[in-house]
C-alpha positions as CSV (number, residue, x, y, z in Angstrom):
1,M,39.8,75.1,127.2
2,M,42.0,75.3,130.3
3,N,40.4,75.1,133.7
4,K,39.9,78.2,135.8
5,C,42.2,77.7,138.8
6,I,40.7,79.1,142.0
7,L,42.3,79.9,145.4
8,L,39.8,80.2,148.2
9,A,40.7,82.5,151.2
10,D,38.4,82.5,154.2
11,D,39.1,82.0,157.9
12,H,36.0,79.7,158.3
13,R,36.7,76.2,157.1
14,I,33.1,75.3,156.6
15,V,32.7,78.3,154.2
16,R,35.7,77.1,152.2
17,E,34.4,73.6,152.0
18,G,31.0,74.8,150.9
19,L,32.5,77.0,148.2
20,K,34.8,74.2,147.0
21,V,32.0,71.7,146.6
22,L,30.0,74.4,144.7
23,L,32.8,75.3,142.3
24,E,34.1,71.9,141.6
25,A,30.6,70.9,140.5
26,E,31.0,73.5,137.8
27,S,32.5,72.6,134.4
28,G,36.0,74.1,133.9
29,M,36.6,75.1,137.5
30,E,39.2,73.7,139.9
31,V,40.1,74.8,143.4
32,V,43.8,74.6,143.7
33,G,44.3,76.0,147.2
34,E,42.7,77.2,150.4
35,A,44.0,79.9,152.7
36,E,42.8,80.7,156.2
37,N,44.1,84.3,156.5
38,G,45.1,87.1,154.3
39,R,48.8,86.7,154.7
40,Q,48.6,83.0,153.7
41,A,46.5,84.0,150.7
42,V,49.2,86.3,149.4
43,D,51.9,83.7,149.8
44,M,49.8,81.0,148.1
45,A,48.7,83.2,145.3
46,I,52.4,84.0,144.4
47,V,53.2,80.3,144.4
48,L,50.0,78.9,142.7
49,K,49.3,81.8,140.3
50,P,45.6,81.2,140.3
51,T,43.2,82.5,137.7
52,V,40.9,83.8,140.4
53,V,41.3,84.4,144.2
54,V,38.0,84.4,146.1
55,I,38.7,86.2,149.3
56,D,36.8,87.1,152.5
57,V,37.1,90.8,153.3
58,A,37.4,90.4,157.1
59,M,40.2,88.0,158.0
60,P,42.8,87.7,160.8
61,E,46.4,88.8,160.5
62,M,45.8,90.6,157.1
63,N,42.4,91.7,155.9
64,G,41.1,91.0,152.4
65,V,41.7,94.6,151.2
66,E,45.5,94.5,151.9
67,A,45.8,90.9,150.7
68,C,44.0,91.8,147.5
69,R,46.4,94.7,146.8
70,L,49.5,92.6,147.5
71,I,48.3,89.7,145.4
72,L,47.7,92.0,142.4
73,E,51.0,93.7,142.8
74,A,52.7,90.3,142.6
75,E,50.3,88.6,140.1
76,P,48.5,91.4,138.1
77,K,46.8,88.8,135.8
78,T,45.0,87.2,138.7
79,K,41.4,88.3,139.3
80,V,40.1,88.9,142.9
81,I,36.6,88.4,144.0
82,A,35.6,89.8,147.4
83,L,33.2,88.0,149.7
84,S,31.7,89.7,152.7
85,M,29.0,89.7,155.3
86,H,29.0,93.5,155.0
87,S,27.3,95.7,152.4
88,D,28.7,99.0,153.8
89,A,30.0,101.3,151.2
90,R,33.4,101.6,152.9
91,F,34.1,97.9,152.5
92,V,33.1,97.9,148.9
93,R,35.0,101.0,148.0
94,R,38.2,99.8,149.6
95,M,38.1,96.4,147.9
96,F,37.7,98.0,144.5
97,Q,40.4,100.6,145.2
98,A,42.7,97.6,146.0
99,G,41.9,96.1,142.6
100,A,39.1,93.6,143.1
101,S,37.0,92.7,140.1
102,A,33.9,91.6,142.0
103,Y,32.1,92.0,145.3
104,L,29.5,89.5,146.5
105,L,27.7,89.2,149.8
106,K,28.1,85.8,151.5
107,D,24.4,85.2,151.7
108,C,24.1,85.2,147.9
109,A,27.6,83.9,147.0
110,Y,26.5,80.3,146.5
111,D,24.1,81.3,143.8
112,E,26.3,83.9,142.1
113,L,29.9,82.9,142.6
114,A,30.3,80.7,139.6
115,K,28.7,83.4,137.4
116,A,31.0,86.1,138.9
117,I,34.1,84.0,138.2
118,R,33.1,83.6,134.5
119,I,32.5,87.3,134.2
120,V,35.7,88.5,135.8
121,T,37.9,86.1,133.8
122,V,36.9,87.9,130.6
123,G,37.9,91.2,132.0
124,R,34.6,92.5,133.3
125,T,33.5,93.7,136.8
126,Y,30.7,92.0,138.8
127,L,28.6,93.3,141.6
128,S,25.8,91.4,143.4
129,G,22.4,93.2,143.1
130,Q,22.4,94.3,146.7
131,I,25.8,95.9,146.3
132,T,25.0,97.9,143.2
133,A,22.7,100.3,145.0
134,V,25.3,100.8,147.7
135,V,28.0,101.7,145.2
136,M,25.8,104.1,143.4
137,S,24.8,105.8,146.6
138,D,28.4,106.0,147.7
139,Y,29.6,107.6,144.5
140,I,26.9,110.2,144.8
141,S,27.4,111.1,148.4
142,R,31.2,110.2,148.9
143,R,30.7,109.9,152.6
144,D,33.7,109.8,155.0
145,E,36.2,111.0,152.3
146,D,38.5,112.7,154.9
147,E,38.9,109.4,156.8
148,A,39.6,107.5,153.6
149,D,42.3,110.0,152.7
150,A,43.8,109.6,156.2
151,Y,44.0,105.8,155.8
152,R,45.7,106.1,152.4
153,Q,48.5,108.1,154.1
154,L,49.6,104.9,156.0
155,T,52.4,102.8,154.7
156,D,52.0,99.2,153.9
157,R,53.7,98.2,157.1
158,E,51.7,100.7,159.2
159,R,48.5,99.1,157.8
160,E,49.7,95.6,158.9
161,V,50.6,96.9,162.3
162,L,47.3,98.7,162.6
163,Q,45.3,95.5,162.0
164,L,47.5,93.5,164.4
165,L,47.1,96.1,167.1
166,A,43.4,96.2,166.6
167,E,43.2,92.4,166.9
168,G,44.8,92.7,170.4
169,A,48.4,91.6,169.6
170,A,51.0,92.9,172.0
171,T,53.9,95.0,170.7
172,K,56.5,92.3,171.4
173,E,54.3,89.7,169.6
174,I,53.9,92.0,166.5
175,A,57.6,92.6,166.4
176,S,58.3,88.9,166.5
177,Q,55.7,88.1,163.8
178,L,57.0,90.9,161.4
179,I,60.7,90.2,162.3
180,V,61.5,93.7,163.5
181,S,62.4,95.3,166.8
182,V,60.0,96.4,169.5
183,K,61.2,99.9,169.0
184,T,60.2,99.8,165.3
185,I,56.7,98.7,166.2
186,E,56.4,101.4,168.8
187,S,57.4,103.9,166.1
188,H,54.9,102.6,163.7
189,R,52.1,102.8,166.4
190,K,53.0,106.4,167.1
191,N,53.0,107.3,163.4
192,I,49.6,105.5,162.9
193,M,48.1,107.5,165.9
194,T,49.4,110.7,164.5
195,K,48.2,110.2,160.9
196,L,44.7,109.0,162.0
197,S,44.4,111.5,164.8
198,L,43.8,108.8,167.4
199,R,44.9,108.9,171.1
200,S,44.7,105.4,172.3
201,V,44.7,101.7,171.2
202,A,41.0,101.6,172.1
203,E,40.3,104.4,169.6
204,L,42.5,102.6,167.1
205,T,40.5,99.4,167.5
206,K,37.2,101.2,167.1
207,Y,38.6,102.9,164.0
208,A,39.8,99.6,162.5
209,I,36.4,97.9,163.1
210,R,34.4,100.9,161.8
211,E,36.5,101.1,158.6
212,G,36.4,97.4,157.8
213,I,40.1,96.8,158.5
214,T,39.3,94.1,161.0
215,S,36.1,92.8,162.6
216,L,34.8,91.4,165.9
217,D,34.3,87.9,164.4
């Protein structure tokens, strides 16, 4: 039987090292790469074509939700497992909307991760016990539906710009990173503000943190 090839994506090196030790102690599992942000995770997944990507939800440059969506667009056979410090329904919902096959909280990941990998690779979905109640409650109440709809109106590039603005990057810096003009970034920012009914970068930042697009970490 072929090994399950795993890509780890987390901006904390100590977390990646801990997960790597855990997984490589398991029979039939091999860690083939490590990424420290979402953008790098996408690039590495396209090159390495792993069986599973284990990805932190809150990461710099590109969060786990957007990275998950782009990875699965490029490599639909890859399975994505989300790791998070957060059990909030919005984080869980967005990861599954992006195509994730499992969602685990970091405080239980060491016990459950190998089990989750085996489950998702046979086409099933996995939720840690603490998350199951959150998901059931969310489906019953469907809180914050209007805001979720507003976020879905954003284009892929607008979502990238939103996260970078919320992380404090200057317009010129974002333009350089995305290889576009300053005027283009200013246009994206205006469109984001309009679609989300926000009036300032401060409001934008609060929105991004509240909705799990970025974090204060």
